[in-house]
Structures are given as C-alpha cells and as structure tokens.
C-alpha positions as CSV (number, residue, x, y, z in Angstrom):
1,M,97.1,100.6,114.0
2,F,97.3,104.3,113.0
3,I,96.6,107.6,114.6
4,V,95.8,110.2,112.0
5,G,98.0,113.3,112.3
6,R,100.6,111.6,114.5
7,F,102.1,108.3,113.5
8,S,101.3,104.6,112.9
9,L,103.6,101.9,114.0
10,K,104.3,99.2,111.5
11,T,106.8,96.7,112.7
12,K,108.2,93.7,111.0
13,T,110.7,91.2,112.6
14,I,112.4,89.1,110.0
15,S,113.6,85.9,111.8
16,G,116.4,83.6,110.8
17,N,114.4,80.9,112.4
18,N,111.6,81.2,109.9
19,P,113.4,81.5,106.6
20,V,111.8,83.3,103.7
21,T,110.8,80.8,101.0
22,N,112.8,81.2,97.8
23,N,112.4,78.3,95.3
24,R,114.8,79.8,92.7
25,P,118.4,78.5,92.5
26,K,120.8,80.6,94.7
27,P,124.2,81.3,92.9
28,K,127.3,81.9,95.0
29,R,126.9,85.3,97.1
30,T,123.9,86.2,95.0
31,T,120.2,85.5,95.5
32,T,117.4,86.0,93.1
33,R,114.7,88.5,94.1
34,I,112.3,87.3,96.8
35,N,108.7,87.3,95.8
36,R,107.0,89.0,98.8
37,K,103.4,88.1,99.0
38,D,102.6,91.1,101.3
39,I,104.0,93.7,99.0
40,P,103.1,93.0,95.3
41,M,105.0,95.0,92.7
42,K,103.2,96.3,89.7
43,L,106.1,97.3,87.4
44,N,105.3,97.7,83.7
45,A,107.6,96.4,81.0
46,T,109.0,99.7,79.9
47,Y,109.7,100.9,83.5
48,T,111.4,97.6,84.3
49,A,113.5,97.7,81.1
50,V,114.7,101.4,81.7
51,A,115.3,101.0,85.4
52,G,117.2,97.7,84.8
53,I,119.5,99.4,82.5
54,L,120.1,102.1,85.0
55,S,120.8,99.6,87.8
56,L,123.3,97.7,85.7
57,A,125.0,100.9,84.6
58,T,125.2,102.1,88.2
59,A,126.5,98.7,89.5
60,S,129.2,98.8,86.9
61,A,130.2,102.4,87.7
62,M,130.5,101.7,91.4
63,A,132.8,98.7,91.0
64,Q,135.9,100.8,92.1
65,I,135.3,100.2,95.8
66,E,134.6,96.7,97.0
67,L,133.7,96.0,100.6
68,P,135.1,93.0,102.5
69,E,133.0,89.9,101.7
70,V,130.3,89.2,104.3
71,N,128.9,85.7,104.9
72,P,125.5,86.1,106.6
73,L,126.0,82.5,108.0
74,D,128.7,83.7,110.3
75,L,126.6,86.5,111.8
76,H,124.4,86.3,114.9
77,G,122.4,88.5,117.2
78,P,119.5,90.9,116.7
79,I,119.5,94.0,114.6
80,I,117.0,96.9,115.3
81,C,116.0,99.4,112.7
82,A,113.5,102.2,112.8
83,G,112.5,105.2,110.7
84,S,111.2,106.2,107.4
85,S,108.1,104.5,105.9
86,T,109.5,105.3,102.5
87,V,112.7,103.3,103.2
88,Y,110.7,100.5,104.9
89,P,110.0,98.4,101.8
90,L,113.7,98.5,100.7
91,A,114.9,97.8,104.2
92,E,112.5,94.9,104.4
93,R,113.7,93.5,101.1
94,M,117.3,93.7,102.1
95,A,116.7,92.2,105.4
96,E,114.8,89.3,103.8
97,R,117.7,88.7,101.4
98,F,120.2,88.9,104.2
99,Q,118.3,86.3,106.2
100,D,117.6,84.2,103.1
101,E,121.4,83.9,102.6
102,G,121.9,82.5,106.0
103,Y,121.7,85.1,108.8
104,D,120.0,83.4,111.7
105,G,119.2,86.4,113.8
106,N,116.2,88.7,113.9
107,V,116.0,92.0,112.0
108,T,113.3,94.3,113.5
109,I,112.1,97.2,111.2
110,D,109.8,99.8,112.7
111,S,108.1,102.1,110.1
112,I,107.5,105.3,112.3
113,G,108.8,108.1,110.2
114,S,112.2,109.5,109.7
115,G,111.9,112.0,112.6
116,A,110.8,109.4,115.1
117,G,113.5,107.0,113.8
118,F,116.2,109.6,114.4
119,S,114.8,110.2,117.9
120,R,115.1,106.5,118.8
121,F,118.6,106.4,117.4
122,C,120.0,109.8,118.5
123,E,118.2,110.3,121.8
124,A,117.1,106.9,123.3
125,G,120.0,105.0,121.6
126,E,117.8,102.0,121.4
127,T,118.2,101.2,117.6
128,D,121.2,100.1,115.6
129,V,120.1,101.6,112.3
130,A,118.0,104.7,111.4
131,N,116.1,104.6,108.1
132,A,115.5,108.0,106.6
133,S,114.1,109.7,103.6
134,R,115.9,113.0,104.5
135,P,119.3,113.9,105.6
136,I,119.9,114.1,109.4
137,K,119.5,117.5,111.0
138,Q,122.2,119.2,113.0
139,K,120.0,119.2,116.2
140,E,119.7,115.4,115.8
141,I,123.5,115.1,115.4
142,D,123.9,117.1,118.6
143,L,121.5,114.9,120.5
144,A,123.4,111.8,119.4
145,A,126.6,113.2,120.6
146,K,125.1,113.5,124.1
147,I,124.8,109.7,124.2
148,G,128.2,109.1,122.6
149,R,127.0,108.4,119.1
150,T,128.2,110.0,115.8
151,P,125.6,109.2,113.1
152,I,127.2,107.9,109.8
153,E,125.3,108.5,106.7
154,F,124.9,105.8,103.9
155,R,123.1,106.8,100.7
156,V,121.2,103.6,99.6
157,G,118.9,104.8,96.8
158,T,116.7,107.5,95.2
159,D,113.0,108.1,95.4
160,A,110.7,110.1,93.1
161,L,108.1,111.6,95.4
162,A,104.8,110.9,93.6
163,V,101.9,113.4,93.8
164,V,98.8,111.3,93.2
165,V,95.1,111.5,92.5
166,S,92.3,109.0,92.3
167,R,91.9,107.0,89.0
168,R,88.5,108.5,89.0
169,N,90.0,111.9,88.6
170,D,89.8,112.8,84.9
171,F,90.7,116.5,85.0
172,I,94.3,116.8,86.2
173,Q,97.3,115.6,84.3
174,D,100.0,118.0,85.3
175,L,100.8,120.7,88.0
176,T,103.4,123.3,88.2
177,L,105.2,123.8,91.5
178,E,103.3,127.0,92.0
179,Q,100.0,125.2,91.5
180,L,101.1,122.3,93.8
181,A,101.8,124.8,96.5
182,A,98.3,126.3,96.1
183,V,96.7,122.9,96.1
184,F,98.1,122.1,99.4
185,S,97.6,125.4,101.1
186,T,95.4,128.3,100.2
187,A,93.1,127.0,97.4
188,K,89.8,125.8,98.7
189,T,88.4,124.3,95.4
190,W,89.9,122.9,92.3
191,S,88.4,125.6,90.2
192,E,90.5,128.1,92.0
193,I,93.6,126.5,90.5
194,D,92.1,126.2,87.0
195,P,88.6,127.5,86.1
196,S,88.0,124.6,83.9
197,W,88.3,122.2,86.8
198,P,85.4,121.2,89.1
199,N,84.1,123.7,91.7
200,E,84.6,121.0,94.4
201,P,86.6,121.2,97.7
202,I,90.1,119.9,97.6
203,Q,90.7,116.9,99.8
204,R,94.3,116.7,100.9
205,F,96.3,113.8,102.2
206,S,99.8,114.2,103.6
207,P,102.2,112.2,105.6
208,G,102.5,113.5,109.2
209,T,105.1,115.8,110.7
210,D,107.3,113.0,111.9
211,S,107.8,111.9,108.3
212,G,110.9,112.7,106.2
213,T,108.5,112.8,103.2
214,F,106.6,115.7,104.9
215,D,109.9,117.5,105.6
216,Y,111.1,117.1,101.9
217,F,107.8,118.2,100.5
218,T,107.4,121.2,102.6
219,E,111.1,122.1,101.9
220,E,110.8,121.8,98.1
221,V,107.3,123.2,97.7
222,F,107.1,125.7,100.5
223,D,110.7,126.7,101.0
224,K,110.8,124.8,104.4
225,A,107.6,126.5,105.8
226,K,105.3,123.9,107.3
227,E,102.5,126.2,108.3
228,P,100.9,126.7,104.8
229,L,100.2,123.0,104.5
230,L,99.3,122.4,108.2
231,S,96.8,125.3,108.1
232,A,95.1,124.2,104.9
233,E,91.4,123.1,105.0
234,N,90.5,119.4,104.5
235,I,94.0,118.2,105.4
236,Q,94.5,114.7,106.8
237,L,97.9,113.7,108.0
238,S,99.0,110.1,108.7
239,E,102.4,108.3,109.0
240,D,100.7,105.3,107.3
241,D,101.1,105.4,103.6
242,N,98.3,103.0,103.2
243,V,95.9,105.4,104.9
244,L,97.0,108.1,102.4
245,V,96.5,105.8,99.4
246,Q,93.1,104.7,100.5
247,G,92.0,108.4,101.2
248,V,93.2,109.6,97.7
249,A,91.7,106.6,96.0
250,G,88.4,107.2,97.7
251,S,87.5,110.5,96.0
252,P,88.0,112.0,92.6
253,Y,88.7,115.4,94.3
254,A,91.4,114.1,96.6
255,I,95.2,114.5,96.2
256,G,98.2,113.3,98.2
257,Y,101.9,112.5,98.0
258,F,104.2,109.7,99.1
259,G,107.1,107.6,98.0
260,Y,107.1,106.2,94.5
261,A,107.1,102.5,95.7
262,Y,103.6,103.0,97.3
263,F,102.4,104.5,94.1
264,E,103.6,101.5,92.1
265,E,102.0,99.1,94.5
266,N,98.6,100.9,94.2
267,A,98.7,102.1,90.5
268,D,95.4,100.4,90.0
269,S,93.7,102.9,92.3
270,V,95.7,106.1,92.0
271,R,97.8,107.7,89.3
272,A,100.8,109.9,89.5
273,L,100.7,113.5,88.1
274,H,103.4,115.1,86.0
275,I,105.2,118.0,87.9
276,E,106.3,120.9,85.7
277,G,105.5,118.6,82.6
278,V,107.8,115.7,83.8
279,E,106.5,112.5,84.9
280,P,108.1,110.5,87.8
281,S,110.1,107.8,85.9
282,A,113.5,106.0,86.1
283,A,114.8,108.0,83.1
284,N,113.6,111.3,84.5
285,V,115.1,110.6,87.9
286,D,118.4,109.6,86.3
287,N,118.6,112.7,84.1
288,N,117.6,115.0,87.0
289,T,114.6,116.4,85.3
290,Y,111.9,115.3,87.7
291,P,111.6,118.1,90.3
292,L,110.7,115.9,93.3
293,A,113.5,113.3,93.3
294,R,115.2,112.7,96.7
295,P,117.8,110.6,98.3
296,L,117.2,107.7,100.7
297,F,119.5,106.8,103.5
298,I,120.3,104.5,106.4
299,Y,122.4,105.7,109.4
300,S,124.4,104.0,112.0
301,D,127.4,104.6,114.3
302,S,130.9,103.3,114.2
303,A,130.9,102.1,117.9
304,V,127.6,100.3,117.2
305,M,129.0,98.6,114.0
306,K,132.2,97.6,115.7
307,S,130.6,96.1,118.9
308,K,127.8,94.4,116.8
309,P,129.3,92.5,113.8
310,Q,125.8,91.6,112.7
311,V,125.0,95.3,112.2
312,A,128.2,96.0,110.3
313,G,127.6,93.0,108.2
314,Y,124.0,94.0,107.5
315,I,125.1,97.4,106.3
316,N,127.8,96.0,104.2
317,F,125.4,93.5,102.7
318,F,122.9,96.4,102.1
319,L,125.4,98.5,100.2
320,S,126.8,95.6,98.3
321,Y,123.5,94.3,96.9
322,V,121.0,97.2,97.1
323,N,121.2,97.9,93.4
324,E,120.2,94.4,92.6
325,E,116.9,94.8,94.6
326,I,116.0,98.6,94.5
327,V,114.2,98.7,91.1
328,S,111.9,95.8,91.9
329,V,110.9,97.5,95.2
330,G,109.9,100.6,93.2
331,Y,112.8,103.0,93.8
332,F,115.9,104.0,91.8
333,P,119.6,103.5,92.2
334,A,121.7,106.2,93.8
335,P,124.3,107.9,91.7
336,A,127.5,105.9,91.5
337,A,129.5,108.6,93.2
338,A,127.0,108.5,96.2
339,M,127.3,104.7,96.5
340,E,131.1,105.1,96.4
341,A,130.9,107.5,99.3
342,A,128.6,105.2,101.2
343,K,131.1,102.3,100.8
344,Q,134.0,104.5,101.8
345,A,132.0,105.6,104.9
346,W,131.6,101.9,105.9
347,L,135.2,101.3,105.5
348,N,136.1,104.4,107.6
349,A,133.7,103.4,110.3
350,M,135.4,100.0,110.7
351,K,138.9,101.3,111.1
C-alpha cells in the first residue's frame, strides 16, 4: 500500500520460528550471505571487486575496538525497528542473519521514512531502534527527552544517493549540481536545461517529506530549502522507493533519486547519472569525490538497550558484522573511524 505524497508502510517481521533458509556451511560466529529471493542484487564484477576490497580494508582498520561476543541463541523477545526506507534493506539483511544464527524472537522492521521513524522512537516511544538516512534533529532529541529517552547514534554505513533516469533516456549522462537544482525546481522542459535536449516536460519523482532522503537532497541541492522542489511542476512524491523506480522507468523524460541499493536492484530499467562528472561508485564514495554520498544510521537508547538484552545484542551484532553484508545489499562501508565511534557508543551505553 502506498499514498503518493505522504508515506507507504512496508513492514517485515523476521521470525525466529521460521528460520531463513541457508544451505551454505556456517562457520563459527560467521554466516555466509543470505540469498534473499525478494530483493535480488545486481552487482557487476567490477563493483563487487572494488567494494569487496574496501570492505576488507575497513574491517581491518576497525579491529581496534571489539565488542563483547554475542550469541543470538541466548537472546529472546521481540525487537521493533522503524524508519528509513533506504536503511530498510540493510536492516532486513542484518536481522535475517541475526535470526539465522540462532535468535528465536521476532524483528519487526517498518519502512516509513526517517522522520516518521524518529517520531515513533522519540515521541511515541513504541520502537526500540530508529533507522535513519539522516542525522537526528535537535527537535527530535528534545521530544525524546520528554519521554525519558536519550537517542544514541550508531553509524552503520554509507549510501551514494543515485539520481536516475529511464534506460530509454538517451540524452543525459551528467548533471552539475546547479543543473540538478533547476531540473527539480524551476525548469519546465529538458530543453531549458540544455537546448540540445528534448523540448519535453520534465517528470519529477521524489521521496516524500517524511523521508531522510528528501531531507538530504534538499539540504545538499537547495541549501535546506524544501519549497523549490515541493512547488515544482509535475512532481510526484512517495515514501515507497518502488513507486519512484516504476515512475522513472516508465518515461524517457522522467527523473528521480533514491538510495543506491534501489538503483542496483533496478539497473535493468533505470540508470544513474554522473553528478559533477563523477559516477556513484564504491571507489568514488571511498575517495569522497561523489557529491551525494551520505551516512546511514541506526539509533537506540541506553535504557532500552539495558532493559532489553535482545536489542543490545542486535545492535552489537549489527555493528560487528555489517561490513560483511553491506556491499552485497548495495551500500558502502562507513569510514573506520565512524565504526570505531559507533562501537564505543555501544560500550558507553551499556555501562
């Protein structure tokens, strides 16, 4: 179900009573990647090789802090997560692996956008973990304080925001940030951006205003101003990334943006543009040349983690093994220093 311009709710409950099938041998404390039938990965050989090297290098660099060993077999009780649709595939993968290694409870993950996820965590206090593709805002921290929560930030990865067009679009390869701003605001036709491009209306697809992706895009492209994008002609908003993919793929004159994982999953129907001459790739994220790279987070609270060992264990497990899974999901490892900080935050929360 989705509501264009507001949000769609995508919920998955991963149950320990219905184990994920994994026919590969399981080494001690390590599980080979789960082949999820519902989210196929389309990673080419070059990308996989480069990203694999980055993942190994990051894993080696972050070996300085080791969290206490967690045995999922010893953990019980539900875990409730909600938030970013961008973080959703990664959270789903980690929850599946957590359950595959013995956790017998349920992990519920709601894909409702970062803003809505923070609302459920900071205002309603009904979730244990908030997934986010943007940092928490001060007003959200203040709301959390009113219910006795202090959000703790854990950096879990990096996303390259992909600006995409249909595979049938044969006239755009690259946009500057200035052109990108015009495309998503004042320009009515493609020829207004470049006279050599078709004199056809621009069809725009954007995540909705509850989305951390929307917040990040407007911050980077419009210097935090939302009105230019919201007032643009032919703009369709949705919190459902699949709606955005289908909309862009359906017309050679459409354009949209979303997390890199969704681009990878749909690379047969959409293609990613270069921004300022730089393509979104593992190498360009790692060397900080791609202009639209952004951090990915999960948030929790010390009291929640201490009162619910399964939540503390899940976050520990997430931080310990995310770099083994993140590349195959379509994202990129966080810098080693950021992962060190996340692990230290976990240790501090459990004191």
